[in-house]
C-alpha positions, 0 to 999 in steps of 0.5 A: 277507367272510362276517363282514360279513353282518348277517342282513337277507338271508342272504348267508353261504352265497353269500359263502362259496361265492365265497371257496371258488371263488376259492381253488379257482381257484388250484389247479384253475382250471376247477373254481374258475371254474365254482363262481364262475359258479354263486356269482355267479348265486346272488347275482344270483337272491337280489336279482333286481330289488332291487339296491342300484343299477343300477351294482351290478347292472351290475358283477355282470353285468360279472363274469359276462361275464368269467367266461363268457369265461374258461370259453369259453377253458378257464379258464386260470389268471392271477394278474392275473385272480385278484386282479381277481376277489378285489377286484371280488367283495369290492367288490360284496359290501360295497356289497350288505351296506351297502345293507341297513344304510344307503342313504347308506353304500351310496352312499358305497361305490359308489366301489368300483365305479368303472371307474377301479379297476384290478380293474374295468379288468381285468374290463371288458377281458374285454368286448373279448375274443372267445369264442375256443376254448381254446388247448391245449398239449402237456406232458410231465412226467418221473417218475424215481427222484428224485421223491418216492416218497410220492406215487403215480402215481394221486395225480398222475393224479388231480391232473393230470386236473383241469387237462387230459387226462392219460396215463402212459407207463411207461419202467421199473420196477426195484427198486420204482422207477417211471420214466415220463412223464406226457403232459398236454394243457391250457390252463394255462401251464408256469409254473403247472404247475411251481408246482403239481407241484414234483416233476415235471420239465416241458417243452412239446412241439410239437403232436401229430405225429399230429394234425398229419399228419392235418390235413396229409392232410386239407388236401392230399387235395381239392386233389390230387383236383381237380388235373386238370392233373397227369399222370393216372397220377401223380395216381392213384398219389399218391391211392392212396398217400394213400388207403392211409395215411389209412385205416390211420392215421385210420380204423377198422372200424365194429364197433370203436366198440362194446364187444361184437360186434353185428349192424350192418346189414352195416356192421360192416367199413365204415371210418369216421373214427377219433374219440378222443373217442367212448367205445365203447358197450355195445349195447342190446337192441332197437336197431340201430346203423349209420354215416351220412354226413350233411353230409360227416361220419360219425355213429354212429347208432341205429335203434329202432322206425323212429326214427333218432338220432345218438349222436355224430359220428365225424369228417369223411369226406374221402376219395374214393368211387365214386358212382352218378350217375343221370338220373331224371325229377327230374333228376340225383342221386348215391348212394354205391355202397357204400350201394347194393345194386345195379341191378335189372330190374323185373318184374311180380312184383317190384313190389306195393302195401303200403297207399299205398306201392309196394314192390320185392321182391328175391331175398334177400327184402329189400323196398325202397320205390319212390321216385316223388316225389324230395324234391330235384331239379335241374329244374322240369319234373320228372314222376312215372313210372307204375308200369307204365313203370318198367324199372330201379331202383337200390336204396339204403340210407339210415338202415336203410331201403331205397329203389328209385329208377327211373332213365333212365341211370346211370354211375359217378363219383368224388367227395369229400363237402363239409363242411357246418356241421351236418346239413341237412334238404334234402340228405344230402350235397353231393359235389364232383367232380374238376372241383369240380362239386357233385353232390347226394345227396338225403335219402330218409327224407322226415322232417319234421325231422333225426334226433335228435342226443343228443350230438355234437361237430362238427369245427372248423377250426383257428383262422385268424390274427386279422384286424383292422379292418372290411370294408364293402360294399353288399349288395343296396343296403344298406351293411354293416360287418363285423368282419374276424375274422368273415370266413372267406373273401373271394373274387371273386363266386361265382355261387350254385348253385340247389337245388329241394326239395319241401316238402309241395305246394310247391317251395322254391328255395334256394342254396348256395356251395362253397368250399375243400371246404365247402358254405354254404347260407345265401346273401344275394345277390339279396334286398332288406334292407328290404321297402320298399326298392328292389333294387340295380342294382349287380352283385355283385363279391365273395363273403364267407363269414362264420363264427362260433360254428357259424353261417355266412352268405354275402354278395354284395357290390357292392364291398369296402373295409377300414378300421381302425375304423368311422367314428363316425356315427349312421347306422351301427348294430348289427344288431337283429332285430325281433319280427314282422319276418318275413312268412310270406306272402313267398316270398323271405327278407328282413327289416325294419329300423327305419331305413335306415342302415348295418348293423354286424355284429360277433361280439356280434350275428352269431348274431342276424344269421344268424337274423334274415336267414334265418328259414326252417327249410328250409335250417336 
């Protein structure tokens, strides 16, 4: 292809890069596809709006879209994809070069861009594929005395590291002969690995047994914890056994997250989820490090000059813990007993002013800020206690700071933290009791935004079997069609729980639904879809949880039907969020829509749908 460049626009470099990328795809698929993506963007930027024709521009976008899907899937090698990309990129380059020579010639070559050609059929088929997570498989490759001794283990490790996560286990070393096994986790196929590494003896292994055991324990713990129908002594014996084995196999001390020993705000021995992807870090001077449980997951956090940041997510914490449940003038809230210094009597000498704040002093010279104004509460008739009327406080540690919380009554209760899609500003954790009652733990730092997240990986559910077709039902009187693969759960109607937060000088009312140990706080149930429309008089009968690409929302439907396909009708349109559709003067969340037809929600517009119907940052 590079030889066809006529010099009008210098295409030699991007053409050579495309050829190199497609060559690399056969030997190192991830690197090749990443290079192809960058090379196609270079072509796109070279011409911008001066493409030979709209069709040529569209076909380039089609290839980019196909490459995006392949990257999202981990870049598995497929010979059919390889041949299609070779033919499709060649067609585009030929049309572009022809347009620089003669417009008529370019028009003649546009037949190469026809959707009827097999290469474009393969490329366009990617638009029907979902951005599924990579499908990883476990492989084992044997290295024995018969293997070519000219190839070193380091060479194999270097080559295999380009296609996945690799390690080597030495079985024996005798008479300069190395015998062992490579373990590889990759999206590539067995046949491709056999072709690329001919000297190794390959086989596919079942899924990692340790990870399978971890998933089994995680899935079993909450149902066991909430199985109050089981005899009490048997239930607690099982829970204790689970607790011991889970902590031994899947938790570690917080100090093990570091390369060196450091003072860790009295949390060095605290057990935290064991995350293999977190690399031990070197301590930096001037920083304190601590674990923070937020939204059901534990984060490795750092505190510098009073600024809290999350370095990484260690994983979900799904064990049961003892909480302090306190009754305060703002209602009932809970705190993890392990994060509390204890209960203290207040004396005249123990409380003093520091600027505009009241501080409580303890015998060990630690000071805690007295909380007069709770950011999260469960009753509207909340009131602040006067300093002179405070008799007892619970001292809580959050984000490296101490808070003294006045309480009227206190008791201990066991609970499991529910998992939230990501850390939220309105709550630290939503705990679930043995009776599945939600217990709210407020975020006391009173920050305007969430702690900075420099890099972290959220724990994701194992992919469920693909669902076909579409669900349809009325939401607040408006008909919605939802792609079935978006539906995480279809349940009988669940009445949302109400939460009250204080933002500035006003109260914000929100709602959340708890299902299967997860808390969803974007709920659409009692709001009209159109500012000019009427409220629906239909009672909700179903609760539908939608989840995709890290975004989630809960719909309350008055009815629900399944269809294999969406009817072909003009009144059914993709959801499109309109600019300036939101009015901040409206207390309720709602959105305006151009017409009053049915709304179609698919994977392509789901993230926009969630952002469009829930623009408020309060529960974001």
